[in-house]
C-alpha positions as CSV (number, residue, x, y, z in Angstrom):
1,M,-11.0,-14.0,-5.2
2,Q,-15.0,-13.4,-4.9
3,I,-16.5,-14.3,-1.7
4,P,-20.8,-14.3,-2.0
5,F,-21.7,-11.6,1.3
6,R,-24.2,-14.5,2.8
7,K,-21.1,-17.0,3.1
8,V,-19.0,-15.3,5.0
9,L,-19.1,-17.0,8.9
10,T,-19.6,-15.3,12.1
11,Y,-15.7,-15.8,13.2
12,K,-12.5,-14.9,11.4
13,N,-11.4,-17.2,8.5
14,D,-7.7,-16.8,7.4
15,I,-7.4,-15.3,3.6
16,D,-4.6,-15.1,1.9
17,Y,-4.6,-13.5,-1.4
18,D,-1.6,-13.6,-3.7
19,D,-0.8,-11.9,-7.5
20,E,1.7,-10.6,-9.2
21,T,1.6,-6.8,-8.0
22,L,0.4,-7.6,-4.4
23,S,-0.1,-10.0,-1.5
24,F,-3.0,-9.8,1.6
25,K,-2.8,-11.8,4.7
26,G,-5.7,-11.6,7.0
27,S,-8.6,-12.6,8.2
28,I,-12.6,-11.9,7.0
29,E,-15.3,-11.7,9.6
30,K,-19.4,-11.0,9.6
31,T,-20.2,-8.5,12.6
32,D,-23.8,-8.2,11.4
33,T,-26.3,-9.8,8.8
34,H,-25.1,-6.6,6.5
35,E,-21.5,-6.2,7.5
36,V,-18.1,-8.0,7.2
37,N,-14.7,-7.1,8.9
38,L,-11.9,-7.4,6.8
39,E,-8.4,-7.3,8.4
40,G,-4.6,-7.9,7.7
41,T,-1.4,-6.6,6.1
42,L,-1.4,-5.5,2.6
43,R,1.8,-6.0,0.6
44,A,2.8,-4.4,-2.6
45,K,5.7,-2.8,-5.1
46,P,3.2,-0.3,-6.9
47,A,4.9,1.9,-10.1
48,L,4.5,5.6,-8.8
49,L,5.6,8.4,-10.9
50,C,7.6,11.3,-9.3
51,N,5.6,14.9,-9.5
52,R,8.8,16.6,-9.5
53,C,10.6,14.9,-12.2
54,G,8.3,12.5,-13.8
55,A,10.3,9.3,-13.3
56,G,8.9,6.3,-12.8
57,Y,9.6,4.2,-9.6
58,E,8.6,1.5,-7.5
59,V,8.0,1.7,-3.5
60,D,8.0,-1.5,-1.2
61,F,4.4,-0.9,0.5
62,E,3.3,-2.7,3.4
63,E,0.3,-1.4,5.9
64,K,-1.9,-2.8,7.9
65,I,-5.9,-2.5,6.7
66,R,-9.2,-3.0,8.6
67,L,-12.0,-2.2,6.2
68,N,-15.4,-2.8,6.9
69,L,-17.8,-4.2,4.2
70,T,-21.3,-3.4,3.5
71,D,-24.0,-5.2,1.3
72,K,-26.7,-2.1,1.6
73,P,-26.0,1.1,0.7
74,V,-24.3,3.5,3.5
75,S,-25.3,7.2,3.9
76,V,-22.3,8.0,6.0
77,D,-19.2,9.1,4.1
78,D,-16.9,6.5,5.9
79,L,-13.8,6.2,3.8
80,D,-12.9,2.4,5.3
81,T,-16.8,1.3,4.8
82,I,-16.9,-0.3,1.1
83,E,-20.4,-1.5,-0.6
84,C,-20.5,-4.6,-1.9
85,L,-24.3,-4.5,-3.1
86,E,-24.1,-7.6,-5.7
87,G,-23.9,-9.6,-3.0
88,T,-20.1,-10.8,-3.6
89,I,-16.9,-9.6,-2.4
90,D,-14.2,-8.8,-5.0
91,I,-11.1,-9.6,-2.7
92,G,-9.0,-8.6,-5.2
93,A,-10.6,-5.4,-6.8
94,I,-11.0,-4.4,-3.3
95,L,-7.1,-4.7,-2.2
96,H,-6.1,-3.2,-5.9
97,S,-7.9,-0.4,-5.0
98,E,-6.0,0.4,-1.6
99,V,-3.2,0.2,-3.5
100,E,-4.3,2.7,-6.2
101,A,-4.9,5.0,-3.6
102,L,-1.3,5.8,-3.4
103,N,-0.8,7.0,-6.8
104,S,-3.5,9.9,-5.7
105,D,-0.8,11.3,-3.0
106,Y,1.7,13.7,-3.8
107,N,4.7,10.8,-4.3
108,Y,8.7,12.0,-4.8
109,C,11.9,9.6,-6.5
110,P,14.2,9.1,-4.2
111,E,16.3,11.6,-5.9
112,C,13.8,14.3,-5.8
113,Q,13.3,13.4,-2.1
114,N,16.8,14.9,-1.3
115,D,17.0,17.5,-3.7
116,E,17.1,20.2,-1.5
117,E,18.2,22.9,-4.2
118,F,14.9,22.6,-6.3
119,E,13.6,26.1,-7.3
120,V,10.4,27.4,-6.0
121,E,8.6,30.0,-8.6
122,L,6.1,32.0,-6.7
């Protein structure tokens, strides 16, 4: 779902986004000439790899998100601000990148999470 930045209105508009891997229910609202807020609940079931044993597993993910979108370059390192410099807000790409951020964390499958006999070599 792509929305032209200039067409976002100054009051909250409901957004429902669904695809095979995630769903989002929330709203989008223009707060300034170059700023838009996207907030709502993101649900997904991403496939993750265990950092300990390497097994693949899925986890239910549900999180409230609030992101600031802008159509001009930002000089501040704000992790909740996303630049949409082409003038188009790609809702699908933004939501998928939020779910992909889970892969950069340490993930342990349920078996390894409960394994207290794991050896650590120093």
